[in-house]
Backbone as numpy.savetxt, mean C-alpha at the origin, in Angstrom:
# Nx Ny Nz CAx CAy CAz Cx Cy Cz
22.31 8.36 16.91 22.77 7.00 16.63 21.66 6.18 15.99
20.42 6.35 16.53 19.31 5.58 15.98 19.03 5.98 14.54
19.23 7.27 14.23 19.01 7.72 12.86 19.96 7.04 11.91
21.22 6.89 12.33 22.21 6.20 11.50 21.81 4.76 11.27
21.33 4.10 12.34 20.89 2.71 12.21 19.73 2.59 11.24
18.77 3.53 11.36 17.62 3.53 10.45 18.09 3.65 9.00
19.01 4.58 8.77 19.51 4.79 7.42 20.25 3.58 6.90
21.04 2.94 7.79 21.80 1.76 7.38 20.88 0.64 6.95
19.83 0.38 7.76 18.88 -0.68 7.41 18.19 -0.36 6.08
17.81 0.91 5.90 17.14 1.31 4.67 18.05 1.13 3.46
19.31 1.53 3.61 20.25 1.41 2.51 20.53 -0.04 2.16
20.67 -0.88 3.20 20.96 -2.30 2.97 19.85 -2.96 2.18
18.59 -2.73 2.61 17.48 -3.38 1.91 17.31 -2.80 0.51
17.52 -1.50 0.38 17.41 -0.90 -0.94 18.43 -1.51 -1.89
19.65 -1.72 -1.40 20.69 -2.34 -2.22 20.28 -3.75 -2.62
19.72 -4.51 -1.65 19.27 -5.87 -1.95 18.20 -5.87 -3.04
17.26 -4.94 -2.92 16.19 -4.87 -3.91 16.72 -4.48 -5.28
17.68 -3.57 -5.30 18.26 -3.15 -6.58 19.07 -4.27 -7.21
19.77 -5.06 -6.37 20.52 -6.20 -6.89 19.55 -7.21 -7.50
18.44 -7.47 -6.76 17.43 -8.39 -7.28 16.86 -7.87 -8.59
16.63 -6.57 -8.64 16.10 -5.97 -9.87 17.08 -6.14 -11.02
18.35 -5.87 -10.76 19.36 -5.97 -11.81 19.46 -7.39 -12.34
19.37 -8.36 -11.41 19.47 -9.76 -11.81 18.28 -10.16 -12.67
17.09 -9.76 -12.26 15.89 -10.15 -12.98 15.75 -9.40 -14.30
16.32 -8.20 -14.36 16.17 -7.42 -15.59 16.87 -8.08 -16.76
17.82 -8.97 -16.45 18.50 -9.69 -17.51 17.60 -10.80 -18.06
16.60 -11.20 -17.26 15.75 -12.31 -17.65 14.50 -11.85 -18.40
14.05 -10.64 -18.15 12.80 -10.21 -18.75 12.78 -8.70 -18.91
11.82 -8.22 -19.72 11.68 -6.79 -19.89 11.20 -6.17 -18.58
11.43 -4.88 -18.47 11.02 -4.17 -17.28 9.55 -3.79 -17.34
8.84 -3.95 -16.22 7.48 -3.44 -16.14 7.56 -1.93 -16.28
6.81 -1.34 -17.20 6.99 0.09 -17.51 6.49 1.07 -16.47
5.48 0.66 -15.68 4.89 1.63 -14.77 4.19 0.93 -13.60
4.07 1.67 -12.50 3.36 1.20 -11.32 2.25 2.19 -11.01
1.01 1.71 -11.04 -0.14 2.54 -10.72 -0.71 2.06 -9.38
-0.93 3.00 -8.46 -1.26 2.66 -7.08 -2.63 3.20 -6.69
-3.43 2.33 -6.08 -4.78 2.69 -5.62 -4.95 2.17 -4.19
-5.71 2.91 -3.38 -5.95 2.40 -2.04 -6.01 3.47 -0.98
-5.53 3.08 0.22 -5.68 3.93 1.39 -4.34 4.42 1.93
-4.30 4.70 3.24 -3.13 5.31 3.86 -1.89 4.42 3.86
-2.04 3.13 3.67 -0.88 2.25 3.64 0.00 2.53 2.42
-0.59 3.13 1.38 0.17 3.37 0.15 0.04 4.80 -0.37
-0.70 5.65 0.32 -0.85 7.05 -0.09 0.51 7.74 -0.08
0.81 8.48 -1.15 2.09 9.18 -1.22 1.92 10.70 -1.16
0.73 11.15 -0.75 0.55 12.59 -0.57 -0.66 13.20 -1.23
-1.59 12.39 -1.73 -2.77 12.96 -2.38 -3.63 13.79 -1.44
-3.71 13.36 -0.17 -4.58 14.07 0.76 -4.12 15.49 1.06
-2.88 15.79 0.74 -2.38 17.15 0.92 -3.15 18.13 0.05
-3.73 17.60 -1.02 -4.41 18.46 -1.99 -5.93 18.38 -1.86
-6.39 17.74 -0.78 -7.82 17.66 -0.51 -8.13 18.61 0.64
-9.16 19.44 0.55 -9.48 20.37 1.64 -9.65 19.66 2.97
-9.08 20.24 4.02 -9.17 19.64 5.34 -7.80 19.47 5.96
-7.78 19.16 7.24 -6.52 19.00 7.96 -5.87 17.66 7.63
-4.59 17.68 7.33 -3.85 16.47 7.01 -2.58 16.43 7.85
-2.61 15.74 9.00 -1.45 15.72 9.90 -0.21 15.10 9.27
-0.39 14.29 8.23 0.76 13.65 7.60 1.64 14.64 6.83
1.19 15.87 6.74 1.99 16.89 6.07 2.88 17.65 7.04
2.96 17.16 8.28 3.76 17.82 9.29 4.71 16.84 9.96
5.83 17.39 10.44 6.77 16.59 11.21 6.05 15.97 12.41
6.37 14.72 12.79 7.50 13.90 12.35 7.20 12.94 11.19
6.00 13.03 10.58 5.75 12.19 9.41 6.76 12.53 8.33
7.28 11.50 7.68 8.27 11.72 6.63 9.65 12.08 7.14
9.90 11.86 8.43 11.18 12.27 9.02 12.36 11.61 8.32
12.17 10.39 7.83 13.28 9.70 7.16 13.37 10.03 5.67
12.46 10.90 5.21 12.59 11.49 3.89 13.27 12.86 4.01
13.35 13.34 5.25 13.91 14.66 5.48 12.85 15.74 5.50
11.64 15.38 5.08 10.53 16.33 5.05 9.22 15.55 4.95
8.13 16.07 5.49 6.84 15.39 5.33 6.47 15.27 3.87
5.93 14.11 3.51 5.58 13.86 2.11 4.10 13.55 1.92
3.38 13.44 3.03 1.99 13.02 2.96 1.83 11.54 3.22
2.95 10.82 3.35 2.90 9.40 3.69 2.60 9.25 5.18
1.83 8.21 5.52 1.41 8.01 6.90 2.41 7.16 7.68
3.66 7.50 7.58 4.71 6.79 8.30 5.96 7.66 8.31
7.04 7.11 8.86 8.27 7.89 8.95 9.07 7.91 7.66
8.81 6.95 6.77 9.61 6.87 5.55 8.86 6.23 4.41
9.46 5.18 3.85 8.89 4.54 2.67 7.72 3.63 3.01
6.77 3.56 2.08 5.63 2.65 2.20 5.92 1.38 1.40
5.01 0.42 1.48 5.19 -0.80 0.70 5.15 -0.50 -0.80
4.40 0.53 -1.19 4.36 0.92 -2.61 5.72 1.44 -3.06
6.40 2.17 -2.18 7.73 2.69 -2.51 8.73 1.56 -2.70
8.68 0.56 -1.82 9.61 -0.56 -1.94 9.32 -1.40 -3.18
8.05 -1.48 -3.56 7.71 -2.19 -4.79 8.29 -1.44 -5.99
8.22 -0.13 -5.97 8.79 0.67 -7.06 10.29 0.46 -7.15
10.97 0.43 -6.00 12.41 0.20 -5.98 12.72 -1.15 -6.62
11.96 -2.16 -6.23 12.20 -3.50 -6.76 12.02 -3.55 -8.28
11.05 -2.81 -8.76 10.78 -2.80 -10.20 11.73 -1.90 -10.97
12.58 -1.17 -10.24 13.51 -0.27 -10.90 12.84 0.99 -11.40
11.75 1.38 -10.73 10.98 2.56 -11.13 11.11 3.66 -10.09
10.90 4.90 -10.48 10.85 5.98 -9.48 9.58 5.84 -8.66
9.55 6.46 -7.48 8.33 6.43 -6.67 7.19 7.05 -7.48
6.04 6.38 -7.46 4.89 6.90 -8.20 4.41 8.20 -7.54
4.40 9.31 -8.27 4.00 10.59 -7.68 2.50 10.64 -7.41
2.13 11.43 -6.40 0.72 11.61 -6.07 0.01 12.30 -7.24
-1.07 11.71 -7.68 -1.81 12.23 -8.84 -2.24 13.68 -8.63
-2.80 13.97 -7.45 -3.29 15.32 -7.20 -2.15 16.31 -7.02
-0.95 15.80 -6.83 0.21 16.66 -6.67 0.86 17.05 -7.98
0.40 16.45 -9.06 0.95 16.80 -10.37 0.43 18.18 -10.78
1.33 19.10 -10.96 0.93 20.44 -11.37 0.39 20.40 -12.79
-0.24 21.47 -13.19 -0.77 21.52 -14.56 0.34 21.35 -15.58
1.49 21.92 -15.27 2.62 21.79 -16.21 3.08 20.34 -16.29
3.08 19.65 -15.13 3.49 18.25 -15.13 2.46 17.38 -15.84
1.19 17.74 -15.68 0.14 16.96 -16.33 0.17 17.13 -17.85
0.79 18.23 -18.28 0.92 18.44 -19.71 2.01 17.56 -20.31
2.91 17.10 -19.42 3.98 16.22 -19.87 3.53 14.77 -19.71
4.07 13.91 -20.49 3.71 12.50 -20.40 4.42 11.86 -19.21
3.66 11.20 -18.36 4.21 10.49 -17.20 4.04 9.00 -17.49
5.14 8.30 -17.73 5.04 6.91 -18.19 5.54 5.89 -17.19
5.94 6.32 -16.00 6.46 5.36 -15.02 5.49 5.08 -13.88
4.29 5.63 -13.96 3.29 5.33 -12.96 2.85 6.54 -12.17
1.70 6.42 -11.55 1.11 7.49 -10.73 0.42 6.85 -9.53
0.42 7.56 -8.41 -0.23 7.08 -7.19 -1.53 7.86 -6.99
-2.65 7.13 -6.93 -3.97 7.75 -6.75 -4.51 7.50 -5.34
-3.79 6.76 -4.52 -4.27 6.34 -3.21 -4.52 7.53 -2.28
-5.46 7.33 -1.36 -5.84 8.42 -0.45 -6.11 7.87 0.95
-5.41 8.42 1.93 -5.59 8.00 3.32 -7.04 8.23 3.76
-7.59 7.25 4.45 -8.96 7.35 4.93 -9.99 6.78 3.99
-9.58 6.44 2.79 -10.53 5.91 1.81 -10.74 4.42 2.02
-11.76 3.91 1.36 -12.04 2.49 1.41 -12.53 2.01 0.06
-12.99 0.80 0.03 -13.57 0.26 -1.20 -14.95 0.87 -1.44
-15.69 1.05 -0.35 -17.05 1.60 -0.43 -17.02 3.12 -0.44
-17.85 3.75 -1.25 -17.87 5.22 -1.31 -18.18 5.89 0.02
-19.09 5.29 0.81 -19.47 5.94 2.07 -18.49 5.69 3.20
-17.40 4.95 2.93 -16.38 4.75 3.95 -15.53 6.00 4.09
-15.20 6.62 2.98 -14.31 7.77 2.97 -14.96 8.99 3.61
-14.11 9.81 4.26 -14.60 11.07 4.80 -14.35 12.19 3.78
-14.64 13.41 4.18 -14.54 14.53 3.25 -13.10 14.87 2.88
-12.15 14.33 3.63 -10.75 14.62 3.34 -10.07 13.47 2.61
-10.88 12.57 2.05 -10.33 11.43 1.32 -10.87 11.38 -0.10
-10.12 10.72 -0.96 -10.55 10.51 -2.34 -11.04 9.07 -2.44
-12.33 8.88 -2.70 -12.89 7.53 -2.73 -12.26 6.73 -3.87
-12.31 5.42 -3.77 -11.67 4.57 -4.77 -12.25 4.80 -6.16
-13.55 5.02 -6.25 -14.15 5.27 -7.55 -13.53 6.50 -8.21
-13.25 7.53 -7.41 -12.61 8.74 -7.95 -11.15 8.48 -8.30
-10.50 7.61 -7.52 -9.12 7.25 -7.84 -9.06 6.59 -9.22
-10.02 5.70 -9.46 -10.06 5.01 -10.76 -10.39 5.99 -11.88
-11.25 6.97 -11.59 -11.54 8.00 -12.59 -10.29 8.81 -12.90
-9.45 9.01 -11.88 -8.19 9.71 -12.10 -7.30 8.94 -13.07
-7.28 7.62 -12.92 -6.51 6.80 -13.84 -7.10 6.86 -15.24
-8.43 6.86 -15.31 -9.09 6.94 -16.62 -8.71 8.24 -17.32
-8.65 9.33 -16.55 -8.21 10.60 -17.15 -6.76 10.52 -17.59
-5.96 9.77 -16.85 -4.55 9.62 -17.19 -4.38 8.97 -18.56
-5.14 7.90 -18.80 -4.96 7.18 -20.07 -5.65 7.90 -21.23
-6.54 8.83 -20.91 -7.23 9.56 -21.97 -6.62 10.93 -22.24
-5.95 11.51 -21.22 -5.45 12.87 -21.36 -3.94 13.01 -21.25
-3.30 12.21 -20.37 -1.86 12.37 -20.15 -1.05 11.49 -21.08
-1.31 10.19 -21.06 -0.51 9.27 -21.87 -0.59 9.54 -23.37
-1.77 9.92 -23.90 -1.85 10.18 -25.35 -1.00 11.36 -25.82
-0.49 12.16 -24.88 0.35 13.29 -25.29 1.64 12.82 -25.95
2.06 11.58 -25.60 3.30 11.10 -26.18 3.23 9.70 -26.75
2.06 9.07 -26.62 1.92 7.69 -27.09 0.70 7.57 -28.01
0.82 6.70 -28.97 -0.32 6.42 -29.85 -1.36 5.61 -29.07
-2.54 5.47 -29.61 -3.59 4.69 -28.95 -3.13 3.27 -28.70
-2.47 2.68 -29.69 -1.98 1.30 -29.54 -0.89 1.23 -28.48
-0.03 2.24 -28.44 1.05 2.26 -27.46 0.51 2.43 -26.04
-0.54 3.23 -25.89 -1.17 3.41 -24.57 -1.74 2.08 -24.10
-2.44 1.38 -24.96 -3.03 0.09 -24.61 -1.96 -0.91 -24.21
-0.87 -0.93 -24.93 0.24 -1.84 -24.62 0.87 -1.46 -23.29
1.07 -0.16 -23.09 1.67 0.34 -21.84 0.83 -0.07 -20.64
-0.47 0.15 -20.72 -1.36 -0.17 -19.60 -1.40 -1.67 -19.35
-1.44 -2.46 -20.39 -1.52 -3.92 -20.23 -0.25 -4.50 -19.62
0.88 -3.82 -19.80 2.15 -4.31 -19.26 2.49 -3.71 -17.91
1.75 -2.69 -17.49 2.02 -2.02 -16.21 1.47 -2.85 -15.05
1.94 -2.53 -13.85 1.50 -3.24 -12.65 0.58 -2.33 -11.84
-0.53 -2.90 -11.37 -1.53 -2.16 -10.62 -1.56 -2.65 -9.18
-1.08 -1.81 -8.27 -1.09 -2.12 -6.85 -2.39 -1.59 -6.25
-3.14 -2.48 -5.61 -4.39 -2.09 -4.96 -4.33 -2.55 -3.51
-4.48 -1.60 -2.60 -4.38 -1.89 -1.16 -5.48 -1.14 -0.43
-6.58 -1.83 -0.14 -7.73 -1.16 0.47 -8.57 -2.18 1.23
-9.48 -1.68 2.07 -10.42 -2.55 2.77 -10.45 -2.40 4.27
-9.35 -1.97 4.87 -9.34 -1.90 6.34 -10.29 -0.83 6.85
-10.34 0.32 6.19 -11.22 1.40 6.66 -12.69 1.05 6.51
-13.01 0.19 5.56 -14.40 -0.23 5.38 -14.93 -0.98 6.59
-14.01 -1.57 7.36 -14.43 -2.32 8.54 -14.71 -1.42 9.75
-14.49 -0.10 9.59 -14.66 0.83 10.71 -15.61 1.96 10.33
-16.82 1.64 10.00 -17.78 2.67 9.63 -18.16 3.50 10.85
-18.05 4.81 10.71 -18.34 5.74 11.80 -17.52 5.44 13.05
-16.32 4.91 12.83 -15.42 4.66 13.95 -15.70 3.38 14.71
-16.72 2.63 14.29 -17.09 1.40 14.99 -16.79 0.19 14.10
-16.10 -0.78 14.66 -15.76 -1.97 13.88 -17.01 -2.78 13.58
-17.13 -3.20 12.32 -18.35 -3.90 11.94 -18.12 -5.11 11.05
-16.99 -5.76 11.18 -16.71 -6.92 10.36 -17.61 -8.11 10.67
-17.99 -8.86 9.64 -18.80 -10.07 9.80 -18.71 -10.86 8.51
-19.17 -12.09 8.52 -19.17 -12.90 7.29 -20.05 -12.25 6.22
-21.20 -11.75 6.63 -22.11 -11.12 5.68 -21.46 -9.87 5.08
-20.83 -9.08 5.93 -20.18 -7.87 5.44 -19.02 -8.21 4.50
-18.27 -9.25 4.83 -17.15 -9.67 3.99 -17.63 -10.03 2.59
-18.75 -10.73 2.51 -19.31 -11.11 1.20 -19.72 -9.88 0.40
-20.32 -8.92 1.10 -20.74 -7.68 0.44 -19.52 -6.89 -0.04
-18.52 -6.76 0.83 -17.34 -5.96 0.50 -16.56 -6.57 -0.66
-16.47 -7.90 -0.69 -15.71 -8.54 -1.77 -16.43 -8.35 -3.11
-17.75 -8.31 -3.10 -18.50 -8.05 -4.34 -18.23 -6.64 -4.84
-18.17 -5.70 -3.89 -17.90 -4.32 -4.26 -16.47 -4.15 -4.77
-15.54 -4.88 -4.16 -14.15 -4.81 -4.61 -14.02 -5.38 -6.02
-14.77 -6.44 -6.27 -14.76 -7.06 -7.60 -15.18 -6.05 -8.66
-16.17 -5.24 -8.35 -16.65 -4.23 -9.30 -15.52 -3.26 -9.66
-14.72 -2.87 -8.65 -13.61 -1.93 -8.90 -12.50 -2.59 -9.71
-12.21 -3.85 -9.43 -11.18 -4.54 -10.22 -11.63 -4.71 -11.66
-12.90 -5.01 -11.84 -13.43 -5.16 -13.21 -13.38 -3.84 -13.97
-13.57 -2.74 -13.25 -13.48 -1.43 -13.90 -12.06 -1.17 -14.37
-11.07 -1.48 -13.53 -9.68 -1.31 -13.93 -9.35 -2.22 -15.11
-9.88 -3.43 -15.07 -9.67 -4.38 -16.18 -10.26 -3.82 -17.47
-11.43 -3.22 -17.37 -12.08 -2.66 -18.57 -11.28 -1.50 -19.15
-10.45 -0.87 -18.31 -9.60 0.23 -18.77 -8.27 -0.26 -19.31
-8.08 -1.58 -19.28 -6.88 -2.16 -19.87 -5.91 -2.78 -18.89
-6.15 -2.64 -17.59 -5.26 -3.24 -16.59 -5.33 -4.76 -16.67
-4.17 -5.41 -16.59 -4.11 -6.86 -16.65 -3.28 -7.47 -15.52
-2.35 -6.72 -15.00 -1.43 -7.26 -14.00 -1.68 -6.57 -12.66
-2.11 -7.36 -11.67 -2.52 -6.80 -10.39 -1.66 -7.31 -9.24
-1.33 -6.41 -8.35 -0.63 -6.73 -7.10 -1.56 -6.27 -5.99
-2.16 -7.21 -5.25 -3.23 -6.87 -4.32 -2.85 -7.22 -2.88
-2.87 -6.21 -2.02 -2.65 -6.43 -0.59 -3.96 -6.88 0.06
-3.87 -7.82 1.01 -5.06 -8.10 1.80 -5.13 -7.10 2.95
-6.13 -7.24 3.80 -6.36 -6.28 4.88 -5.48 -6.62 6.08
-4.75 -5.66 6.61 -3.87 -5.91 7.75 -4.66 -6.21 9.02
-4.01 -6.77 10.04 -4.69 -7.13 11.29 -4.98 -5.91 12.15
-6.10 -5.27 11.90 -6.45 -4.04 12.62 -6.59 -4.28 14.12
-6.84 -5.52 14.51 -6.95 -5.84 15.92 -5.64 -5.69 16.66
-4.55 -5.52 15.92 -3.23 -5.32 16.53 -2.76 -3.88 16.43
-3.57 -3.00 15.85 -3.20 -1.60 15.76 -3.11 -1.01 17.17
-2.16 -0.12 17.42 -2.03 0.49 18.75 -3.30 1.14 19.26
-4.10 1.73 18.38 -5.34 2.36 18.82 -6.30 1.35 19.43
-6.09 0.08 19.12 -6.90 -1.00 19.69 -6.20 -1.62 20.90
-4.94 -1.99 20.73 -4.23 -2.74 21.78 -3.95 -1.92 23.03
-3.83 -0.60 22.90 -3.56 0.23 24.08 -4.80 0.39 24.96
-5.94 -0.08 24.45 -7.17 -0.03 25.23 -7.69 -1.43 25.56
-6.88 -2.43 25.25 -7.29 -3.82 25.51 -6.87 -4.25 26.91
-7.36 -5.39 27.32 -6.98 -5.97 28.62 -6.50 -7.39 28.37
-5.21 -7.68 28.68 -4.21 -6.71 29.15 -3.79 -5.76 28.04
-3.21 -4.63 28.42 -2.75 -3.65 27.45 -1.71 -4.28 26.52
-1.87 -4.05 25.24 -0.93 -4.60 24.27 -1.41 -5.86 23.59
-2.51 -6.42 24.06 -3.03 -7.67 23.48 -3.89 -7.36 22.25
-3.63 -8.09 21.17 -4.42 -7.91 19.94 -5.84 -8.41 20.15
-6.76 -7.82 19.44 -8.15 -8.27 19.48 -8.31 -9.45 18.52
-8.38 -10.65 19.07 -8.53 -11.84 18.24 -9.87 -11.84 17.50
-10.88 -11.31 18.17 -12.21 -11.25 17.56 -12.19 -10.37 16.31
-11.55 -9.23 16.43 -11.47 -8.30 15.30 -10.66 -8.91 14.15
-9.53 -9.50 14.48 -8.68 -10.09 13.45 -9.36 -11.26 12.76
-10.14 -12.03 13.52 -10.85 -13.16 12.92 -11.88 -12.66 11.91
-12.57 -11.59 12.25 -13.59 -11.06 11.34 -12.95 -10.48 10.08
-11.77 -9.91 10.22 -11.05 -9.43 9.04 -10.64 -10.60 8.15
-10.35 -11.74 8.79 -9.95 -12.92 8.02 -11.07 -13.41 7.11
-12.32 -13.12 7.45 -13.43 -13.52 6.58 -13.26 -12.88 5.20
-12.92 -11.61 5.21 -12.71 -10.90 3.95 -11.46 -11.39 3.25
-10.38 -11.54 3.99 -9.11 -11.93 3.38 -9.19 -13.28 2.68
-9.92 -14.21 3.26 -10.07 -15.52 2.62 -10.84 -15.40 1.31
-11.86 -14.57 1.31 -12.66 -14.37 0.10 -11.86 -13.63 -0.97
-10.93 -12.78 -0.54 -10.13 -12.01 -1.49 -9.29 -12.92 -2.38
-8.62 -13.88 -1.78 -7.78 -14.79 -2.56 -8.62 -15.63 -3.51
-9.80 -16.05 -3.05 -10.71 -16.81 -3.91 -11.14 -15.96 -5.10
-11.46 -14.70 -4.83 -11.88 -13.79 -5.90 -10.80 -13.63 -6.96
-9.56 -13.45 -6.54 -8.47 -13.25 -7.49 -8.29 -14.47 -8.39
-8.40 -15.65 -7.80 -8.30 -16.87 -8.61 -9.47 -16.96 -9.59
-10.66 -16.58 -9.15 -11.82 -16.63 -10.04 -11.65 -15.67 -11.22
-11.18 -14.47 -10.94 -11.00 -13.49 -12.01 -9.93 -13.95 -13.00
-8.90 -14.58 -12.49 -7.85 -15.08 -13.38 -8.39 -16.16 -14.31
-9.34 -16.93 -13.81 -9.96 -17.98 -14.62 -10.94 -17.41 -15.64
-11.63 -16.35 -15.24 -12.72 -15.82 -16.06 -12.29 -14.75 -17.06
-11.24 -14.00 -16.73 -10.86 -12.85 -17.56 -9.58 -13.11 -18.33
-9.61 -13.05 -19.65 -8.40 -13.27 -20.45 -7.29 -12.27 -20.09
-6.11 -12.79 -19.81 -4.97 -11.93 -19.53 -4.85 -11.45 -18.10
-5.87 -11.68 -17.27 -5.82 -11.23 -15.88 -4.86 -12.10 -15.09
-3.82 -11.50 -14.51 -2.90 -12.22 -13.64 -2.66 -11.39 -12.39
-2.27 -12.05 -11.32 -2.16 -11.33 -10.05 -1.07 -11.89 -9.16
-0.65 -11.04 -8.23 0.13 -11.46 -7.07 -0.69 -11.05 -5.86
-0.96 -12.01 -4.99 -1.68 -11.74 -3.75 -0.66 -11.53 -2.64
-0.70 -10.36 -2.03 0.26 -9.99 -0.99 -0.38 -10.14 0.39
0.16 -11.05 1.19 -0.39 -11.31 2.52 0.24 -10.36 3.54
-0.14 -9.10 3.44 0.34 -8.09 4.37 -0.08 -8.41 5.79
-1.26 -9.00 5.93 -1.77 -9.40 7.24 -0.81 -10.37 7.93
-0.39 -11.38 7.20 0.52 -12.39 7.75 1.85 -11.77 8.14
2.35 -10.88 7.31 3.64 -10.25 7.59 3.62 -9.50 8.90
2.56 -8.70 9.12 2.46 -7.92 10.35 2.22 -8.82 11.54
1.40 -9.86 11.38 1.12 -10.77 12.48 2.38 -11.52 12.91
3.18 -11.94 11.96 4.42 -12.65 12.29 5.35 -11.77 13.10
5.43 -10.50 12.76 6.28 -9.58 13.51 5.69 -9.31 14.88
4.38 -9.17 14.95 3.70 -8.91 16.22 3.88 -10.07 17.19
3.81 -11.29 16.69 3.89 -12.47 17.54 5.32 -12.88 17.88
6.27 -12.49 17.05 7.67 -12.86 17.29 8.58 -11.67 16.94
8.42 -10.56 17.67 9.15 -9.33 17.31 10.66 -9.46 17.39
11.16 -10.20 18.37 12.62 -10.31 18.54 13.30 -10.90 17.31
12.60 -11.78 16.62 13.15 -12.40 15.42 13.50 -11.36 14.36
12.77 -10.26 14.38 12.94 -9.22 13.37 13.62 -7.97 13.91
14.12 -8.05 15.13 14.80 -6.89 15.71 13.85 -5.81 16.19
12.59 -6.18 16.39 11.59 -5.24 16.87 11.48 -5.36 18.39
11.60 -4.24 19.07 11.54 -4.22 20.54 10.14 -3.88 21.02
9.46 -2.96 20.33 8.13 -2.52 20.74 7.11 -2.86 19.65
6.21 -3.81 19.97 5.26 -4.29 18.97 3.83 -3.83 19.21
3.58 -3.08 20.28 2.22 -2.64 20.55 2.08 -1.12 20.66
3.06 -0.46 21.25 2.99 1.00 21.37 3.46 1.66 20.08
2.85 2.79 19.72 3.29 3.49 18.50 4.53 4.33 18.76
5.36 4.45 17.75 6.53 5.32 17.84 6.09 6.78 17.92
5.01 7.08 17.24 4.50 8.46 17.16 3.10 8.50 17.74
2.95 8.79 19.04 1.62 8.82 19.66 0.74 9.88 19.02
-0.57 9.73 19.17 -1.49 10.69 18.58 -1.40 12.05 19.21
-1.79 13.06 18.45 -1.81 14.45 18.92 -0.47 14.90 19.45
0.60 14.56 18.76 1.93 14.93 19.24 2.36 16.25 18.63
3.38 16.84 19.22 3.88 18.11 18.71 5.26 17.97 18.10
5.68 16.73 17.90 6.98 16.50 17.30 8.05 16.18 18.32
7.73 16.34 19.61 8.72 16.09 20.65 8.57 14.72 21.30
7.50 14.02 20.98 7.23 12.74 21.62 7.62 11.55 20.77
8.36 11.78 19.72 8.76 10.71 18.83 9.70 9.75 19.54
9.54 8.44 19.28 10.39 7.44 19.93 11.85 7.62 19.54
12.73 7.14 20.39 14.17 7.34 20.19 14.72 6.54 19.02
14.16 5.34 18.80 14.69 4.48 17.75 13.55 3.90 16.92
13.21 4.55 15.85 12.10 4.13 15.00 12.30 2.73 14.44
13.55 2.34 14.31 13.89 1.06 13.70 13.47 -0.14 14.54
13.14 0.10 15.81 12.78 -1.01 16.70 11.28 -1.06 16.98
10.50 -0.26 16.28 9.05 -0.22 16.50 8.31 -0.87 15.33
7.26 -1.60 15.67 6.39 -2.17 14.64 5.53 -1.09 14.01
4.96 -0.23 14.84 4.05 0.80 14.35 4.61 2.21 14.54
4.36 3.05 13.53 4.71 4.47 13.66 3.57 5.18 14.38
2.37 5.07 13.88 1.15 5.45 14.60 0.27 4.21 14.58
-0.74 4.18 13.74 -1.45 2.92 13.49 -0.94 2.27 12.21
0.06 2.87 11.61 0.66 2.38 10.37 2.04 1.80 10.63
2.45 0.83 9.84 3.79 0.24 10.03 4.89 1.27 9.82
5.98 1.10 10.56 7.15 1.93 10.34 7.81 1.55 9.02
8.72 2.40 8.56 9.46 2.06 7.35 10.20 0.74 7.52
10.74 0.51 8.71 11.48 -0.73 8.96 10.59 -1.95 8.73
9.36 -1.90 9.20 8.43 -3.02 9.02 8.05 -3.16 7.55
7.93 -2.06 6.86 7.69 -2.13 5.41 8.88 -2.74 4.68
10.08 -2.49 5.20 11.29 -3.11 4.64 11.25 -4.62 4.83
10.88 -5.04 6.03 10.80 -6.47 6.33 9.79 -7.13 5.40
8.65 -6.47 5.23 7.62 -6.97 4.31 8.19 -7.13 2.90
8.91 -6.10 2.44 9.46 -6.13 1.08 10.40 -7.30 0.89
11.24 -7.54 1.87 12.19 -8.65 1.78 11.45 -9.98 1.73
10.40 -10.12 2.56 9.62 -11.36 2.58 8.93 -11.60 1.24
8.41 -10.54 0.66 7.62 -10.68 -0.56 8.49 -10.76 -1.81
9.37 -9.80 -1.98 10.09 -9.68 -3.25 11.32 -10.56 -3.35
11.95 -10.85 -2.21 13.19 -11.62 -2.24 12.96 -13.08 -1.84
12.25 -13.29 -0.70 12.03 -14.66 -0.23 10.73 -15.27 -0.75
9.83 -14.45 -1.29 8.54 -14.93 -1.82 7.77 -15.73 -0.76
7.84 -15.27 0.50 7.24 -16.01 1.60 5.79 -15.60 1.87
5.40 -14.39 1.47 4.05 -13.92 1.79 3.28 -13.50 0.55
3.87 -13.69 -0.62 3.19 -13.30 -1.85 2.99 -14.52 -2.74
1.76 -14.72 -3.19 1.43 -15.87 -4.03 0.76 -15.41 -5.32
0.95 -16.17 -6.41 1.83 -17.33 -6.54 3.29 -16.93 -6.32
4.11 -17.89 -5.94 5.50 -17.60 -5.60 6.35 -17.48 -6.86
6.04 -16.45 -7.61 6.82 -16.15 -8.81 7.38 -14.75 -8.67
8.40 -14.47 -9.44 8.93 -13.12 -9.40 8.01 -12.20 -10.17
7.73 -11.06 -9.59 6.80 -10.13 -10.21 7.24 -9.73 -11.60
8.54 -9.70 -11.81 9.06 -9.25 -13.09 8.78 -10.25 -14.21
8.38 -11.46 -13.87 8.07 -12.46 -14.89 6.66 -12.29 -15.44
5.98 -11.24 -14.99 4.66 -10.94 -15.55 4.76 -10.66 -17.03
5.89 -10.11 -17.47 6.02 -9.70 -18.87 6.48 -10.85 -19.75
């Protein structure tokens, strides 16, 4: 029964997003592609192709896809819902593109994100693709894949009109498993993030969709060890806010300084906090315990994924759906409050 409910909610929101897409497509041209960079919140399976153990390639991850996909949740990520809204197919994992596929032109976007990665090179472990390498993957795309079917001028136009989703930063706050957020660290991290955005800009990217850092103090791995159990770490969330405040300032500065640079700032942190603080409003019954506890064998999965905020330490598909509705339809957590499709 719970599976049917999960599917119904997914279908309803998907229909809403497609209706919104159809309506907006009459007003403007379609964004041609979605390129995704970041960590486990948006990874679509790149880590499957990196040496090392990847639990996301096993059940129950991907249960609502019918098979594990490498995504760190039961179903769709926020990147997937953004693709639906834009009327695009899900961006395939870059490392999952076979040689034959890489020989063909891929013009609707690619996902370079890798679970466990961060903005800083030393944040990532051996089973992650650091952000610098993700960006190099995109550079290879525009130099080797896109030119197979597009002229140099067409590639430049394609890249300038495409949307670049960047979602990273939470793992940087947990070096060697220990939380280390501070005002000084936030300043350092934002400078490093700026370098990566400037690199993408130098490669032709102009339209950015940037997630801020989610409230890690509310992750089950934290709250299940707090006193009382289930209570978010306000100290941790406050330190993350140091970075998030600087992020929005940075985006405005870049828009002022760089010709053609435009952005949508996605307040993923606010979306998760609102659900955590008022779960009943969103039909969430369990806001602190994970649906999928760690080290499980597939038998410990919660009965109704649709009522959980977290799948493990990552949002469930249902919570990603709620986020999508807030951002793409109600424009409540994404600024400026314009429709993404009006970028063109």
